[in-house]
FILUM-760925 format. One record per residue (C-alpha): residue number from 1; chain; x, y, z. Coordinates in nm, 2 decimals. Example, Ala and Ser with C-alpha at 12.3 -4.5 7.8 and 13.67 -1.06 7.14 Angstrom:
VEXTOR pos unit     xx     yy     zz
VEXTOR   1    A   1.23  -0.45   0.78
VEXTOR   2    A   1.37  -0.11   0.71
***
This chain:
VEXTOR pos unit     xx     yy     zz
VEXTOR   1    A  -2.28  -1.14  -2.33
VEXTOR   2    A  -1.89  -1.19  -2.20
VEXTOR   3    A  -1.73  -0.85  -2.08
VEXTOR   4    A  -1.49  -0.73  -2.30
VEXTOR   5    A  -1.15  -0.68  -2.12
VEXTOR   6    A  -1.03  -0.36  -1.95
VEXTOR   7    A  -0.73  -0.23  -2.11
VEXTOR   8    A  -0.48  -0.13  -1.91
VEXTOR   9    A  -0.22   0.15  -1.95
VEXTOR  10    A   0.10   0.20  -1.88
VEXTOR  11    A   0.27   0.49  -1.70
VEXTOR  12    A   0.62   0.65  -1.70
VEXTOR  13    A   0.81   0.58  -1.39
VEXTOR  14    A   1.02   0.85  -1.38
VEXTOR  15    A   1.34   0.94  -1.13
VEXTOR  16    A   1.21   1.28  -1.05
VEXTOR  17    A   0.86   1.14  -0.90
VEXTOR  18    A   1.02   0.90  -0.68
VEXTOR  19    A   1.20   1.12  -0.38
VEXTOR  20    A   1.43   0.92  -0.18
VEXTOR  21    A   1.53   0.69  -0.42
VEXTOR  22    A   1.81   0.63  -0.70
VEXTOR  23    A   1.79   0.50  -1.06
VEXTOR  24    A   1.88   0.20  -0.92
VEXTOR  25    A   1.66   0.18  -0.64
VEXTOR  26    A   1.39   0.24  -0.92
VEXTOR  27    A   1.52   0.01  -1.17
VEXTOR  28    A   1.55  -0.25  -0.90
VEXTOR  29    A   1.17  -0.18  -0.80
VEXTOR  30    A   1.03  -0.28  -1.13
VEXTOR  31    A   1.25  -0.55  -1.17
VEXTOR  32    A   1.15  -0.71  -0.87
VEXTOR  33    A   0.79  -0.72  -0.91
VEXTOR  34    A   0.82  -0.86  -1.30
VEXTOR  35    A   1.04  -1.15  -1.15
VEXTOR  36    A   0.79  -1.19  -0.84
VEXTOR  37    A   0.48  -1.24  -1.08
VEXTOR  38    A   0.63  -1.50  -1.30
VEXTOR  39    A   0.83  -1.68  -1.01
VEXTOR  40    A   0.49  -1.81  -0.79
VEXTOR  41    A   0.17  -1.94  -0.85
VEXTOR  42    A   0.07  -1.83  -0.50
VEXTOR  43    A  -0.10  -1.52  -0.56
VEXTOR  44    A   0.01  -1.35  -0.21
VEXTOR  45    A   0.39  -1.46  -0.29
VEXTOR  46    A   0.34  -1.27  -0.60
VEXTOR  47    A   0.34  -0.96  -0.46
VEXTOR  48    A   0.63  -0.99  -0.21
VEXTOR  49    A   0.43  -1.19   0.11
VEXTOR  50    A   0.53  -1.52   0.22
VEXTOR  51    A   0.21  -1.60   0.34
VEXTOR  52    A  -0.19  -1.55   0.26
VEXTOR  53    A  -0.18  -1.58   0.64
VEXTOR  54    A   0.05  -1.26   0.69
VEXTOR  55    A  -0.15  -1.08   0.43
VEXTOR  56    A  -0.49  -1.09   0.64
VEXTOR  57    A  -0.35  -1.01   1.00
VEXTOR  58    A  -0.26  -0.67   0.83
VEXTOR  59    A  -0.59  -0.64   0.65
VEXTOR  60    A  -0.77  -0.80   0.99
VEXTOR  61    A  -0.57  -0.45   1.15
VEXTOR  62    A  -0.68  -0.23   0.88
VEXTOR  63    A  -1.05  -0.28   0.92
VEXTOR  64    A  -0.97  -0.09   1.31
VEXTOR  65    A  -0.92   0.21   1.20
VEXTOR  66    A  -1.29   0.34   1.16
VEXTOR  67    A  -1.59   0.23   1.02
VEXTOR  68    A  -1.57   0.14   0.69
VEXTOR  69    A  -1.92   0.02   0.58
VEXTOR  70    A  -2.01   0.27   0.31
VEXTOR  71    A  -1.68   0.47   0.31
VEXTOR  72    A  -1.46   0.55  -0.01
VEXTOR  73    A  -1.13   0.38   0.05
VEXTOR  74    A  -0.80   0.43  -0.17
VEXTOR  75    A  -0.57   0.11  -0.18
VEXTOR  76    A  -0.23   0.22  -0.23
VEXTOR  77    A  -0.01  -0.06  -0.41
VEXTOR  78    A  -0.33  -0.27  -0.44
VEXTOR  79    A  -0.11  -0.56  -0.58
VEXTOR  80    A  -0.32  -0.86  -0.69
VEXTOR  81    A  -0.63  -0.67  -0.51
VEXTOR  82    A  -0.63  -0.88  -0.18
VEXTOR  83    A  -0.76  -0.64   0.07
VEXTOR  84    A  -1.04  -0.60  -0.16
VEXTOR  85    A  -1.14  -0.98  -0.18
VEXTOR  86    A  -1.07  -0.94   0.23
VEXTOR  87    A  -1.36  -0.68   0.26
VEXTOR  88    A  -1.62  -0.85   0.07
VEXTOR  89    A  -1.52  -1.22   0.25
VEXTOR  90    A  -1.55  -0.99   0.59
VEXTOR  91    A  -1.93  -0.82   0.40
VEXTOR  92    A  -1.76  -0.51   0.49
VEXTOR  93    A  -1.92  -0.28   0.17
VEXTOR  94    A  -1.72   0.00   0.03
VEXTOR  95    A  -1.66   0.18  -0.29
VEXTOR  96    A  -1.28   0.05  -0.34
VEXTOR  97    A  -1.03   0.20  -0.56
VEXTOR  98    A  -0.67   0.02  -0.62
VEXTOR  99    A  -0.38   0.18  -0.75
VEXTOR 100    A  -0.05   0.05  -0.83
VEXTOR 101    A   0.26   0.15  -1.06
VEXTOR 102    A   0.29  -0.17  -1.28
VEXTOR 103    A   0.00  -0.27  -1.56
VEXTOR 104    A   0.12  -0.65  -1.54
VEXTOR 105    A   0.03  -0.63  -1.19
VEXTOR 106    A  -0.34  -0.47  -1.25
VEXTOR 107    A  -0.42  -0.67  -1.50
VEXTOR 108    A  -0.38  -0.98  -1.29
VEXTOR 109    A  -0.56  -0.78  -1.04
VEXTOR 110    A  -0.85  -0.77  -1.28
VEXTOR 111    A  -0.85  -1.16  -1.36
VEXTOR 112    A  -0.88  -1.21  -0.97
VEXTOR 113    A  -1.18  -0.94  -0.91
VEXTOR 114    A  -1.33  -0.82  -1.27
VEXTOR 115    A  -1.60  -0.66  -1.09
VEXTOR 116    A  -1.35  -0.41  -0.87
VEXTOR 117    A  -1.14  -0.08  -0.99
VEXTOR 118    A  -0.82  -0.08  -1.07
VEXTOR 119    A  -0.62   0.14  -1.24
VEXTOR 120    A  -0.22   0.24  -1.29
VEXTOR 121    A  -0.13   0.50  -1.16
VEXTOR 122    A   0.16   0.71  -0.92
VEXTOR 123    A  -0.03   0.88  -0.63
VEXTOR 124    A   0.29   1.16  -0.69
VEXTOR 125    A   0.30   1.22  -1.04
VEXTOR 126    A  -0.06   1.20  -1.07
VEXTOR 127    A  -0.27   1.27  -0.72
VEXTOR 128    A  -0.61   1.27  -0.66
VEXTOR 129    A  -0.86   1.61  -0.56
VEXTOR 130    A  -0.83   1.67  -0.21
VEXTOR 131    A  -1.05   1.48   0.04
VEXTOR 132    A  -1.18   1.21  -0.27
VEXTOR 133    A  -1.14   0.92  -0.02
VEXTOR 134    A  -1.26   0.88   0.31
VEXTOR 135    A  -1.00   0.57   0.42
VEXTOR 136    A  -0.63   0.51   0.26
VEXTOR 137    A  -0.45   0.21   0.29
VEXTOR 138    A  -0.10   0.13   0.20
VEXTOR 139    A   0.08  -0.29   0.31
VEXTOR 140    A   0.43  -0.33   0.22
VEXTOR 141    A   0.50   0.01   0.01
VEXTOR 142    A   0.74   0.14   0.26
VEXTOR 143    A   0.91  -0.21   0.28
VEXTOR 144    A   1.16  -0.21   0.04
VEXTOR 145    A   1.47  -0.01   0.14
VEXTOR 146    A   1.60   0.27  -0.12
VEXTOR 147    A   1.87   0.57  -0.06
VEXTOR 148    A   1.62   0.75   0.18
VEXTOR 149    A   1.31   0.58   0.33
VEXTOR 150    A   1.21   0.85   0.57
VEXTOR 151    A   1.18   1.13   0.26
VEXTOR 152    A   1.01   0.91   0.11
VEXTOR 153    A   0.79   0.77   0.35
VEXTOR 154    A   0.70   1.10   0.43
VEXTOR 155    A   0.60   1.27   0.09
VEXTOR 156    A   0.43   0.95   0.01
VEXTOR 157    A   0.20   1.00   0.34
VEXTOR 158    A   0.14   1.43   0.30
VEXTOR 159    A   0.05   1.31  -0.02
VEXTOR 160    A  -0.16   1.09   0.07
VEXTOR 161    A  -0.36   1.31   0.36
VEXTOR 162    A  -0.43   1.53   0.15
VEXTOR 163    A  -0.66   1.31  -0.07
VEXTOR 164    A  -0.80   1.19   0.26
VEXTOR 165    A  -1.09   1.27   0.48
VEXTOR 166    A  -1.11   1.06   0.78
VEXTOR 167    A  -0.75   0.85   0.82
VEXTOR 168    A  -0.44   0.70   0.66
VEXTOR 169    A  -0.34   0.35   0.79
VEXTOR 170    A  -0.04   0.21   0.62
VEXTOR 171    A   0.25  -0.06   0.78
VEXTOR 172    A   0.58  -0.08   0.81
VEXTOR 173    A   0.87  -0.33   0.94
VEXTOR 174    A   0.91  -0.31   1.31
VEXTOR 175    A   1.32  -0.28   1.37
VEXTOR 176    A   1.23  -0.45   1.73
VEXTOR 177    A   1.17  -0.77   1.54
VEXTOR 178    A   1.54  -0.79   1.51
VEXTOR 179    A   1.49  -0.82   1.11
VEXTOR 180    A   1.83  -0.86   0.96
VEXTOR 181    A   1.73  -0.86   0.56
VEXTOR 182    A   1.99  -0.60   0.47
VEXTOR 183    A   1.74  -0.48   0.17
VEXTOR 184    A   1.44  -0.39   0.37
VEXTOR 185    A   1.36  -0.08   0.56
VEXTOR 186    A   1.29  -0.10   0.93
VEXTOR 187    A   1.19   0.12   1.22
VEXTOR 188    A   1.10   0.19   1.60
VEXTOR 189    A   0.79   0.21   1.69
VEXTOR 190    A   0.90   0.58   1.80
VEXTOR 191    A   1.07   0.70   1.55
VEXTOR 192    A   0.77   0.62   1.32
VEXTOR 193    A   0.52   0.82   1.53
VEXTOR 194    A   0.72   1.07   1.56
VEXTOR 195    A   0.77   1.11   1.16
VEXTOR 196    A   0.38   1.06   1.16
VEXTOR 197    A   0.32   1.32   1.40
VEXTOR 198    A   0.56   1.51   1.23
VEXTOR 199    A   0.32   1.55   0.93
VEXTOR 200    A   0.05   1.74   1.17
VEXTOR 201    A  -0.25   1.50   1.19
VEXTOR 202    A  -0.47   1.52   1.47
VEXTOR 203    A  -0.44   1.20   1.58
VEXTOR 204    A  -0.21   0.89   1.57
VEXTOR 205    A  -0.27   0.52   1.67
VEXTOR 206    A  -0.04   0.25   1.68
VEXTOR 207    A  -0.08  -0.09   1.69
VEXTOR 208    A   0.21  -0.39   1.70
VEXTOR 209    A   0.07  -0.64   1.86
VEXTOR 210    A  -0.06  -0.84   1.57
VEXTOR 211    A   0.27  -0.97   1.41
VEXTOR 212    A   0.58  -0.98   1.49
VEXTOR 213    A   0.77  -0.79   1.20
VEXTOR 214    A   0.49  -0.53   1.18
VEXTOR 215    A   0.38  -0.20   1.30
VEXTOR 216    A   0.04  -0.07   1.19
VEXTOR 217    A  -0.03   0.30   1.22
VEXTOR 218    A  -0.33   0.49   1.17
VEXTOR 219    A  -0.31   0.86   1.10
VEXTOR 220    A  -0.62   1.08   1.18
VEXTOR 221    A  -0.72   1.34   0.97
***
């Protein structure tokens, strides 16, 4: 019997749930992802990545965070579910939940990976109970420049750390790369490490050798 399509509910994106954003920033975020979905046939470009390989090298770094097999993981800003696809390809069995802000994105993710768990959810407006997940991941979530990126990044990471038992892994654009796109938020390794340590984590681990544009940071509880 053919499965019925899953119901995807929309959420109200309220400015008060996006610390560091202006209303213009929030409107721009919605417009950007809606336009990307329509503009490109390639899945990676539809969520803002230039190539599938650029996604893969970032996912490979994420898997270095710890022993993922058998763990419960959260993929924040999951896009079309490519991280779940990568884990399946590598035969890394996990209990996966992918969340994104936009119902159109989640609908497309469900088409690619109908057996994965996806939902429309904003982690600041509707958090999970404390220590729900073993590991949480954020890929590309902090790349778009807004009014106060440091406030948004710190608030998001604090919330996600509360819901995570072992570690949070995220990537961010490296200021040392020389990237000149004015709409992108870039940081130095020293800046992002100092911010991460201010969150009260037990240990941090930074990776910056895998892609010239990127830094990955692991925050261990």
